[in-house]
N, C-alpha and C positions, 0 to 999 in steps of 0.2 A: 746062750743065744736063743732068741725066740723062734717060733716055727716059721713066721713070715720071713725072717732074715735067712733062714735055712733054705726055704723055697726059692727066694730070690737069688741065692747063691748058686742054684742049679740053672738059672736062666743065662743065656749067653748072647742072644741077638736082640736087636731093638724090637723086632716083631714079637719075640717071645715075651718081652716085658710089656709091650702094648697089649697083647692078647691076655696075658696074665691079669692085668688090671682092667680088662674089658674096655679098652679105649679104641674107638674107631680111628682109622688113619688111612691116608692116601699112600699106597705103595710107592708111587713115584717120589713123594717127599722122603720117605724112609730110605729108598734106594740111594739117593744122593746124600742124605744127612745122617745115616744110621749112627755113626761113631760120634758125631757132634751132639746128637740127641741124648745118647747115653752119657757122654761126658757132662753135658749141661745138667742132666738129671742128677748125677752124682754131685755136682757142685751145689745144686739147690738143696739136696738132702744133707750134705755136710754142713751147709750154712744154717740149717734149721735146728735150733737148740732143743735138747730134751728128747730127741727121737730114740735114743738108745735105752730110755727108761720107761717106755710106754708099752701097752699091750698091743697085740696083733691087730685088732680091729681099728683102733685110732691110728696106728702106724700105717695100715693099709690105705686108709682114707688120705692121709698126708702124702704118702708115696704116689697115689693115683693123681692127686691134685698137682704135685710137683712134676710128674711125668707129662701130664697134659700141658702144663706150662712150658716144659722143655721142648716138647714136640711143637707147640704153637710158636715158639721162637723161630723155628726153621720153616714154618708155613709162611710166616710174614717176612722173613729176612733171609739172608744168605750166610754161609759159614764165614766168609770174609768180613761181613759186617758184624757178626756176633763175636768173632775172635775167641772161640773156645780153646783152640790149640795154639801153642807157642808160635808156630810158623806164621799164623795170621797176626799175632800180636807183634812179632818182630818186623814184619813187612808192612804193618799198619794198613792192611787191606790192599796194598799195591801188588800188581802182578809182576812177575819176574820174567825178564826177557830171555829169549833163547841165547843170544849172544853173551849175556851175563853168565848163564850156566856153562856155555862152552869154555869161557875163560877160566873156569874153575877146574876143568878136566886136567888130570896129570899129563896127558899127552900134549896138551896145548902149552903147558908151562915149560916144556923142554925145548920148544921151537924158538 
């Protein structure tokens, strides 16, 4: 495992990743989208071939660009539109009504 991968393994929050790669960000955007940003970054990284076999400096540049891209997705869009997580994919961006949720409660099924 290369040094950059080890360093990234010690990061846990979106802010830590953004700071590590010296990316300016709006805290309000991160507060609402932190998990979405990290998930999208991971998706972009996994979809980029050859990243496991390159040195730290080229990898750092690639990661920085991909994280900027992932962050930018949520500056311009919403989690429901980006559909990073399965819940948004399943609902196709539609909201779920309170009555719909109530009908799934076990206490409501006994009545």
